[in-house]
C-alpha positions as CSV (number, residue, x, y, z in Angstrom):
1,M,114.6,116.1,81.5
2,S,112.3,119.0,82.4
3,T,109.2,118.6,84.5
4,E,105.7,119.7,83.6
5,T,103.7,120.7,86.7
6,P,100.0,121.3,86.1
7,T,98.6,124.3,87.7
8,T,95.5,124.1,89.9
9,D,93.1,125.1,87.1
10,G,94.3,122.3,84.8
11,A,96.8,124.2,82.7
12,A,100.5,123.1,82.6
13,S,103.2,125.5,83.6
14,Q,106.4,126.0,81.7
15,P,108.8,123.1,82.0
16,S,111.1,123.4,85.0
17,T,114.1,121.5,86.3
18,T,112.6,120.5,89.7
19,S,112.6,116.9,90.8
20,A,109.4,114.9,90.2
21,P,107.3,112.1,91.6
22,P,107.0,108.8,89.6
23,V,107.4,109.4,85.9
24,N,104.8,108.2,83.4
25,T,105.2,108.8,79.7
26,E,102.7,106.3,78.3
27,S,99.7,108.7,78.5
28,A,98.8,112.3,79.0
29,S,96.7,114.5,81.2
30,A,93.0,114.2,80.7
31,T,91.3,116.1,77.9
32,S,87.7,116.5,76.7
33,T,88.4,116.3,72.9
34,A,91.5,116.0,70.7
35,S,91.2,119.6,69.6
36,S,91.0,121.0,73.1
37,A,93.3,118.5,74.9
38,A,95.2,121.1,76.9
39,A,92.5,123.8,77.0
40,V,91.4,125.2,80.3
41,T,87.8,126.4,81.0
42,S,86.2,128.0,84.0
43,T,87.3,126.6,87.3
44,A,84.6,125.0,89.4
45,T,84.3,127.6,92.1
46,S,81.9,130.0,93.6
47,T,82.7,133.0,95.8
48,V,80.9,133.0,99.1
49,T,80.7,135.7,101.7
50,S,80.0,134.4,105.2
51,A,81.1,135.5,108.6
52,A,80.5,132.0,110.0
53,A,82.6,130.4,107.3
54,S,85.7,132.6,107.5
55,S,88.2,133.3,110.1
56,T,87.7,137.0,109.6
57,P,84.0,138.2,110.0
58,G,82.7,139.4,106.7
59,A,85.7,138.2,104.7
60,V,85.3,136.7,101.2
61,F,86.8,133.3,100.5
62,K,86.3,130.8,97.7
63,Q,84.9,127.4,97.8
64,S,83.6,125.0,95.2
65,H,80.0,125.0,94.2
66,Y,78.3,121.7,94.7
67,E,74.7,120.8,93.7
68,R,72.5,117.7,93.8
69,Q,72.3,116.2,90.3
70,P,69.4,114.1,88.9
71,P,70.2,110.4,88.6
72,K,71.3,109.2,85.1
73,P,69.1,106.8,83.3
74,E,70.0,103.1,83.7
75,M,71.3,101.1,80.7
76,K,69.3,98.1,79.7
77,F,71.0,95.0,78.3
78,D,70.6,91.2,77.9
79,A,73.3,89.3,79.8
80,F,73.2,86.3,77.5
81,E,73.4,88.3,74.3
82,Q,76.1,90.6,75.8
83,G,78.3,87.6,76.7
84,K,78.1,86.1,73.2
85,S,78.8,89.5,71.6
86,I,81.8,90.1,73.8
87,L,83.2,86.7,73.2
88,F,82.9,86.8,69.4
89,G,84.2,90.4,69.3
90,L,87.3,89.6,71.3
91,M,88.2,86.1,70.2
92,K,90.8,87.3,67.6
93,Q,92.5,89.6,70.2
94,L,92.6,87.5,73.3
95,R,95.1,84.9,74.6
96,P,94.9,83.3,78.0
97,G,96.9,85.3,80.6
98,M,96.8,88.4,78.4
99,D,96.6,91.9,79.9
100,L,93.3,93.3,78.9
101,S,94.7,96.9,78.9
102,K,96.2,96.0,75.5
103,V,92.8,94.9,74.1
104,V,90.2,97.2,72.5
105,L,87.0,96.5,74.4
106,P,83.6,97.1,72.7
107,T,81.9,100.2,74.0
108,H,78.7,98.3,75.0
109,I,80.7,96.6,77.7
110,L,81.4,99.9,79.4
111,E,79.6,101.2,82.5
112,P,78.9,104.9,81.8
113,R,81.3,106.3,84.4
114,S,85.0,106.4,85.1
115,F,86.7,104.2,87.6
116,L,87.4,107.4,89.7
117,D,83.6,107.9,89.9
118,K,83.2,104.2,90.9
119,T,85.4,104.9,94.0
120,T,82.3,106.5,95.5
121,D,80.6,103.1,95.8
122,Y,82.7,102.6,99.0
123,F,81.0,105.6,100.5
124,V,77.3,105.1,99.6
125,H,76.7,104.6,103.4
126,I,79.3,107.1,104.5
127,E,77.3,107.8,107.7
128,L,78.6,104.5,109.1
129,I,82.1,106.0,109.4
130,N,80.7,108.9,111.4
131,L,79.2,106.3,113.8
132,A,82.5,104.4,114.0
133,A,84.3,107.6,115.1
134,K,81.8,108.1,117.9
135,Q,82.2,104.7,119.5
136,T,84.1,104.8,122.8
137,D,85.2,101.1,122.6
138,P,87.9,100.0,120.1
139,R,86.1,96.7,119.4
140,S,82.9,98.6,118.5
141,R,84.9,101.0,116.3
142,L,86.3,98.1,114.3
143,I,82.8,96.5,113.9
144,Y,81.4,99.7,112.6
145,I,84.3,100.1,110.2
146,L,83.8,96.5,108.9
147,R,80.1,97.2,108.5
148,W,80.9,100.4,106.5
149,Y,83.5,98.5,104.3
150,L,81.0,95.8,103.3
151,S,78.0,98.1,102.9
152,G,78.7,99.3,99.4
153,F,79.3,96.1,97.4
154,Y,75.6,95.6,96.7
155,V,75.5,98.5,94.3
156,T,77.8,96.7,91.9
157,P,76.1,95.8,88.6
158,Q,75.5,92.0,88.6
159,M,76.3,91.8,84.9
160,L,79.6,92.7,83.3
161,K,80.0,96.4,83.0
162,K,83.4,97.9,83.0
163,P,84.0,101.6,84.0
164,Y,86.2,103.8,81.8
165,N,89.9,103.5,82.3
166,P,90.9,106.9,83.7
167,V,93.4,108.8,81.6
168,L,96.6,110.1,83.2
169,G,95.8,113.3,85.1
170,E,92.0,112.6,85.2
171,T,90.4,114.0,88.3
172,Y,87.1,113.5,90.2
173,R,85.5,115.2,93.2
174,C,82.3,115.2,95.0
175,S,80.8,116.0,98.4
176,W,78.2,114.7,100.9
177,D,76.4,117.0,103.2
178,F,75.2,116.4,106.8
179,P,72.4,119.0,107.6
180,E,72.3,118.0,111.2
181,D,75.5,119.9,111.9
182,N,75.9,121.8,108.6
183,S,79.1,119.9,107.7
184,N,80.4,118.2,104.6
185,A,82.6,115.3,103.6
186,F,84.7,115.8,100.4
187,L,86.3,113.3,98.1
188,V,89.2,114.1,95.7
189,C,90.6,111.6,93.2
190,E,93.4,111.7,90.7
191,Q,94.8,109.2,88.2
192,V,98.5,109.4,89.0
193,S,99.8,106.7,86.8
194,H,98.7,105.1,83.5
195,H,101.1,102.1,83.3
196,P,100.3,100.6,85.7
197,P,96.9,102.3,86.2
198,I,97.0,103.9,89.7
199,S,94.1,105.9,91.2
200,A,94.8,107.9,94.4
201,F,91.9,109.2,96.5
202,Y,91.3,111.2,99.7
203,V,88.1,111.7,101.6
204,S,87.8,114.2,104.5
205,N,85.1,114.6,107.1
206,R,87.1,116.1,109.9
207,A,84.0,117.6,111.5
208,H,82.9,114.0,112.2
209,G,86.5,112.9,113.1
210,W,87.9,111.0,110.2
211,V,89.8,111.1,106.9
212,V,90.7,108.3,104.4
213,N,93.8,108.3,102.2
214,G,94.7,105.6,99.7
215,A,95.5,104.4,96.3
216,V,94.6,101.4,94.1
217,A,96.3,99.9,91.1
218,F,94.4,97.5,88.9
219,K,95.3,95.0,86.2
220,S,92.8,93.3,83.9
221,K,93.4,89.7,82.8
222,F,91.7,87.2,80.5
223,W,91.8,83.5,81.4
224,G,90.0,81.9,78.5
225,T,86.5,81.4,80.0
226,S,86.6,84.4,82.4
227,A,88.2,87.8,82.9
228,G,89.1,89.7,86.0
229,T,90.4,92.9,87.5
230,V,93.1,92.4,90.1
231,Q,93.2,95.3,92.6
232,E,96.3,96.0,94.5
233,G,96.6,98.8,96.9
234,Y,95.4,100.1,100.3
235,G,93.3,102.6,102.1
236,S,93.9,104.1,105.5
237,L,91.0,105.3,107.6
238,H,92.2,107.7,110.3
239,L,89.9,108.2,113.3
240,L,91.2,111.6,114.5
241,E,90.0,111.8,118.1
242,W,91.4,108.3,118.9
243,D,94.6,108.8,116.9
244,E,94.0,105.4,115.2
245,E,94.7,104.2,111.6
246,Y,92.7,101.4,110.2
247,R,94.5,100.0,107.1
248,F,92.4,98.0,104.6
249,T,92.8,96.3,101.2
250,F,90.6,95.8,98.2
251,P,89.0,92.7,96.6
252,S,89.6,91.7,93.0
253,A,86.7,91.1,90.6
254,C,86.0,88.2,88.2
255,A,83.6,88.1,85.2
256,K,82.3,84.7,84.3
257,G,80.0,83.4,81.6
258,F,81.9,84.0,78.3
259,I,81.1,80.5,77.2
260,I,78.1,79.5,79.3
261,G,76.1,82.6,80.2
262,P,74.9,84.7,81.7
263,L,77.8,87.0,82.3
264,T,78.2,87.6,86.1
265,V,80.6,89.6,88.2
266,E,82.0,88.3,91.5
267,F,84.5,89.6,94.0
268,Y,87.2,87.4,95.4
269,G,90.3,87.5,97.5
270,K,91.5,87.8,101.1
271,M,91.0,91.2,102.8
272,S,92.0,92.7,106.1
273,I,91.2,95.8,108.2
274,E,93.7,96.3,110.9
275,C,94.5,98.8,113.6
276,E,98.1,98.3,114.8
277,K,97.5,100.6,117.8
278,T,94.6,98.7,119.3
279,G,95.4,95.2,118.2
280,Y,91.9,94.7,116.7
281,K,91.6,93.4,113.1
282,A,89.2,91.8,110.7
283,E,90.3,89.1,108.3
284,F,87.8,87.9,105.7
285,E,87.6,86.5,102.3
286,F,85.3,87.1,99.3
287,L,84.5,83.6,97.9
288,L,83.9,82.7,94.2
289,K,80.9,80.5,93.5
290,P,82.0,76.9,92.7
291,L,81.3,75.8,89.1
292,W,78.5,73.3,89.7
293,Y,76.9,74.2,93.1
294,G,76.7,76.8,95.8
295,E,75.7,80.4,95.9
296,Y,77.2,83.7,94.7
297,N,78.7,86.5,96.8
298,H,79.7,84.7,100.0
299,V,82.0,86.3,102.6
300,S,83.6,84.5,105.5
301,G,86.1,85.6,108.1
302,S,86.7,86.7,111.7
303,I,87.3,89.6,114.0
304,K,90.4,89.2,116.2
305,Y,92.1,90.9,119.1
306,Y,95.7,90.1,118.2
307,D,95.4,86.3,117.7
308,E,92.3,85.7,119.7
309,V,89.1,85.2,117.6
310,L,86.3,87.2,119.0
311,Y,83.7,86.8,116.2
312,T,83.2,84.8,113.1
313,L,81.8,86.5,110.0
314,S,79.6,84.8,107.4
315,G,76.9,85.6,104.9
316,R,76.4,87.2,101.5
317,W,77.4,90.8,100.7
318,D,74.3,91.2,98.5
319,K,71.9,89.9,101.1
320,E,72.9,89.6,104.8
321,M,76.0,89.2,106.8
322,S,76.2,88.2,110.5
323,L,78.7,88.0,113.3
324,K,78.8,85.1,115.7
325,D,80.3,85.7,119.2
326,A,83.1,83.1,119.6
327,S,82.5,82.8,123.4
328,T,78.7,83.0,123.7
329,G,77.5,81.8,120.3
330,E,75.2,84.8,120.1
331,I,74.6,86.0,116.5
332,Q,74.1,89.6,115.5
333,T,73.3,91.1,112.1
334,L,76.3,93.0,110.7
335,W,74.7,94.3,107.5
336,K,71.4,93.5,105.7
337,V,70.4,94.6,102.2
338,T,66.8,95.5,102.2
339,P,64.5,96.8,99.4
340,D,64.5,100.3,100.8
341,L,68.3,100.5,101.4
342,A,68.9,102.5,98.2
343,E,66.7,105.3,99.5
344,Q,68.9,105.5,102.6
345,R,72.1,106.2,100.6
346,K,73.7,109.6,101.1
347,T,73.2,111.7,97.9
348,R,76.4,112.9,96.3
349,L,76.7,116.6,95.6
350,L,78.6,117.3,92.3
351,I,80.1,120.3,90.6
352,P,77.8,121.6,87.8
353,M,79.1,120.5,84.4
354,E,79.7,124.1,83.2
355,E,82.0,124.7,86.2
356,Q,84.1,121.6,85.9
357,I,87.6,121.8,84.5
358,P,88.5,119.6,81.4
359,T,90.3,116.9,83.5
360,E,87.2,116.1,85.6
361,S,85.7,112.6,84.8
362,E,82.2,113.6,84.1
363,K,83.2,116.4,81.7
364,L,86.0,114.4,80.1
365,W,83.8,111.4,79.2
366,I,80.4,113.2,78.7
367,G,80.3,112.4,74.9
368,V,80.9,108.7,75.6
369,T,78.4,108.6,78.5
370,N,75.6,110.3,76.6
371,A,76.0,108.0,73.7
372,L,76.1,104.9,75.8
373,I,72.9,105.9,77.7
374,A,71.2,106.6,74.3
375,G,72.3,103.2,73.0
376,D,74.4,104.8,70.2
377,Q,77.4,102.5,70.2
378,E,78.9,104.1,67.0
379,T,79.0,107.6,68.5
380,A,80.3,106.2,71.9
381,T,83.1,104.5,70.0
382,A,84.0,107.7,68.1
383,E,84.0,109.8,71.3
384,K,86.1,107.3,73.1
385,T,88.6,107.2,70.2
386,K,88.9,111.1,70.4
387,I,90.0,110.9,74.0
388,E,92.4,108.1,73.3
389,E,94.0,109.9,70.3
390,A,94.3,113.1,72.3
391,Q,96.2,111.2,75.0
392,R,98.6,109.7,72.4
393,A,99.2,113.1,70.9
394,L,100.1,114.6,74.3
395,V,102.5,111.7,75.0
396,R,104.3,112.3,71.7
397,E,104.5,116.0,72.5
398,R,105.9,115.5,75.9
399,D,108.4,112.9,74.7
400,K,109.5,115.3,71.9
401,N,110.1,118.1,74.4
402,G,111.6,115.9,77.2
403,V,108.8,116.8,79.6
404,T,107.8,114.6,82.5
405,W,104.1,114.7,83.7
406,V,103.6,115.3,87.5
407,P,100.4,114.7,89.5
408,R,98.8,117.9,90.9
409,Y,97.1,116.8,94.1
410,F,99.0,113.7,95.3
411,T,102.7,113.0,95.8
412,W,104.7,109.8,96.0
413,D,106.7,109.4,99.2
414,A,109.6,107.1,98.2
415,T,110.6,106.6,101.8
416,R,107.3,105.4,103.0
417,E,106.3,103.9,99.6
418,Q,102.9,105.5,99.6
419,W,100.9,108.1,97.7
420,F,99.6,110.9,99.9
421,Y,97.2,113.8,99.3
422,N,99.1,117.0,99.4
423,W,96.8,118.5,102.0
424,L,96.3,115.4,104.1
425,N,95.3,116.4,107.6
426,T,94.9,113.8,110.4
427,S,94.7,116.3,113.3
428,P,91.3,116.7,115.2
429,M,89.4,119.9,114.5
430,S,89.4,122.4,117.3
431,D,86.3,123.8,118.8
432,E,86.7,126.9,116.7
433,D,87.3,125.0,113.5
434,K,84.1,123.2,112.6
435,F,84.0,124.3,108.9
436,E,85.7,122.4,106.2
437,Y,85.6,123.2,102.5
438,E,87.1,122.2,99.1
439,Y,88.4,124.7,96.5
440,E,90.3,123.7,93.3
441,F,90.7,120.2,94.7
442,K,92.3,121.5,97.9
443,I,90.4,120.5,101.1
444,G,91.0,122.7,104.0
445,R,89.4,124.1,107.2
446,R,88.4,127.6,108.1
447,G,91.6,129.6,108.5
448,S,93.9,126.8,107.3
449,P,96.7,127.5,104.7
450,T,95.8,127.1,101.0
451,T,99.2,125.6,100.2
452,P,100.7,122.3,101.5
453,A,103.2,122.3,104.3
454,A,106.8,121.6,103.6
455,S,107.5,118.0,102.8
456,T,109.7,116.0,105.2
457,T,111.0,113.9,102.3
458,T,111.9,114.7,98.8
459,P,109.7,113.0,96.2
460,T,111.7,110.7,94.0
461,S,111.2,109.8,90.4
462,T,110.6,106.1,89.9
463,S,109.8,103.8,87.0
464,E,106.4,102.9,85.7
465,S,106.2,100.0,88.2
466,T,105.6,102.3,91.1
467,P,103.5,100.4,93.6
468,A,100.1,101.5,94.9
469,S,100.5,99.8,98.2
470,T,103.0,99.3,101.0
471,P,103.2,97.0,104.0
472,T,101.0,97.8,107.0
473,S,104.1,98.5,109.1
474,T,104.8,101.7,107.1
475,P,104.8,104.7,109.5
476,A,101.8,107.0,109.2
477,P,102.2,110.5,107.7
478,T,103.4,113.3,110.0
479,T,100.5,115.5,111.1
480,T,100.2,119.0,112.6
481,T,97.5,121.0,114.1
482,T,96.9,122.8,110.8
483,T,97.7,120.6,107.8
484,T,99.6,117.3,107.4
485,T,103.0,117.2,105.8
486,S,102.4,116.5,102.1
487,S,104.7,113.7,101.0
488,G,102.4,111.6,99.1
489,Q,100.6,110.6,95.8
490,N,95.5,109.6,92.5
491,S,89.4,108.0,93.2
492,S,83.9,110.9,96.4
């Protein structure tokens, strides 16, 4: 079987006989319409001349062009009416325990953005990671990381809205700027598998001493009176100066109210954030509201040093969460949602639409998004169908030609059972290298190579059941002073 390796501008090269990461033949690389499924438009780049941003004074290098974009209008809907409409529309399709990926969902249930875009919700208060990296005490670092982890859940729509399922090969990228030191954080996501759906992501802010690498697989289920999305996977936050890795997991989500409204969304499941090197860890649980009493959105847990409980955690992620010192009984606020909190969020910088390549989420789904915001469900359904039909056509074409699709920016490491960003770099920046940039989904520093270093392991093809996660005992990726060995895997 030959292998189709997409080029950096979105076009596929000629089939080759090289070995490939996990195979997926159920879907195809992202496309904007059926007629232009494999077309390539202008790459999202701009050429910049800057002595301060290049290793050679006066040299010309390329970096992507990011801009602040106006916020999209919010969709208005009635939760009670939405619940009844969804229930009656899906009754003939659904059976308890059924995988929702096999069900045609009505377009009005969709949140007008891709799941890859939704990855950025974890980074709405990205500055908290900067603060974590600055702490000199490992206990304080874990507390700041826990605060960051819990800080983004309040932006979740309280009523049922489901992001678009990313198509195979779909990509997303964005940036956040920090004017105080003229630095940027960059996020790159790629949908690396369709069955099961796996989204890999990488965020780099090495100027502030950290990077995040991870992947999440999600499955949707219907249980008769409720539906849920089970998220399996991991994220690894690397604090570069301290040579520490904090590995964390993701909660699942449950939608209730199909029979007795209104429709509501809750997170649930046991989570952990753990640093093997320091022995500090946070263990906590998102709790579902009982049927007849209690409140929504509760979180409870503890912070430990090995097995010793240092703090207990309690509260609501949409209101306020507190830590209680286990030895003194002193209570401190971990995170509080206030009316002005939205104004404090870091604004994402995005690639202008005309400079995006066809695989990028915003451009790929623009027809569906515009129709949903306008309340035109008929057009939204038609645009969504175009994308789905284009994917099926590409699957048939690849199957006919014996071609295997390969991710562009992430690689599966069969030895460590993880997806890794091809340009993962967990080495601290030197005094001379305080400039980081993104170009064609490659994140690098001033003077760093534009191609990944040689892999220490050979990526191995696997079946569609490729996991998105691996035990916390898995060794960390090898790093160098320039760029980390790429032996990895697709989500600001």
